[in-house]
N, C-alpha and C positions, 0 to 999 in steps of 0.2 A: 474143332475150330478154334478153339481161344493155343492151343497148341502151335498151328499154322499162322495164327498171328502173331503171337511174340515170337515167335522160331526160323518164321521165315518171313516175315513183313504182309502177313497178307492182310485185308482188312475184308473184316461180313459186312453184307450191305444188305443182305437178306436170308431170312428161317424160314423154314419152314416144319410146320412142327419140332416136338422135341430133341432137334441135333436126328431129323430126319435127315435133311438137302439142307445147304446152305448153297450161296453166289457169295464168291470173295472177288474182291477188285486186286490185280496188283501189278503196281506201275502205273501208268497215264492211261494206259490203254488196254489191259488186258484186262481177264475173269475168267473162273471158271465157274464150274458146281462139284461140289462135294456129295456124294449121298450114301446112307448111312451100309451097312453091310447085311442083308437079307434075302433071304432067299439060295437061291442059288449065287448069289455073290457071294466071293470069300477075297480075304485078306490072302497078300499073298504069305507062301508060309516057309518055314525054311529053310533054304539052298533051294527053294524056286521062283522064281523073279518074274514075273507077269510082263512087266511093264516100267517104262521107267519115265517121268516125269519131265520136263525139262523146260529150265524157264529164264530168259530173259533178265539182267538184272542190273542195274545201274554200275552198283560198289560190288564185285563177284567177291574182296579181301571180305567187304567189312558185311556181307550177307551169311558168307563159312562161318564167322567170327561167331555170329549172333547164333548159328542155328549150330553148331558144337556149344556155344555157352549154355541151350536150351535143353542140351542134350541129345541133339540128334549122332546118330554114331556116324563117323566117317566112312565113308568104303574106299574113296578117291580121296587123295588132296588136292589142293589147288596146285592146278599148272598149266602154265601157259605154251597151250600148240601150236605148230610149224601154220595152221592156216585160219592164225589171226584171232584166236580165242583163249579164253580163260578159264577153267570151270573148275571145278570137283563136285561130285558126288557123296552126297548122304543119304539116310535113311533115317525114318520119321518114328513116333513111337509106335505107330500102327504097323509100319512091315514094309514099308512104301518106298520107295528108292525117287530121291531130287536129284538132276545132275542144276547146278546153277552159273548160269555161264553168261561171259561176259566178252565184247568184241572190243580187242585194245590195239587189234589193227586192222586196215584193209590188206586183204591179197588177195592175187587175181588166183582162183582155181588151180590154173596149171603152173604154179609155182609152187607148191607139195603135193602135186602129183594128180589133182582133179582132172574132171574136166568142164567146159562152161556145153551145155546143154540149148540152152536162151536165155543170151543177156538179155539185163535189166533194162 
């Protein structure tokens, strides 16, 4: 939990037991639950990616630098994509992959090859 707070900017709200489970806040309106590895739950292993956690942040350049400075391994450098997102992917000290992303401009899906299925 301490690494997630330091490297990715989460704020711990609730802790259950000694590192058993915690609720973390991200930004103004996001939250997530992190549980320990036990029983049949296992962390990712080398060359096996079981998931990626995507987190929208207000300033992806700052978030990327912070994560890297706290020892996150950079998997994908910061990139601005044609669909209006700027993002990167880092690996935390437990082997979990995090995509940090920020919307930098609004782009209609049809402009980059997507299809609008249901407009807002």
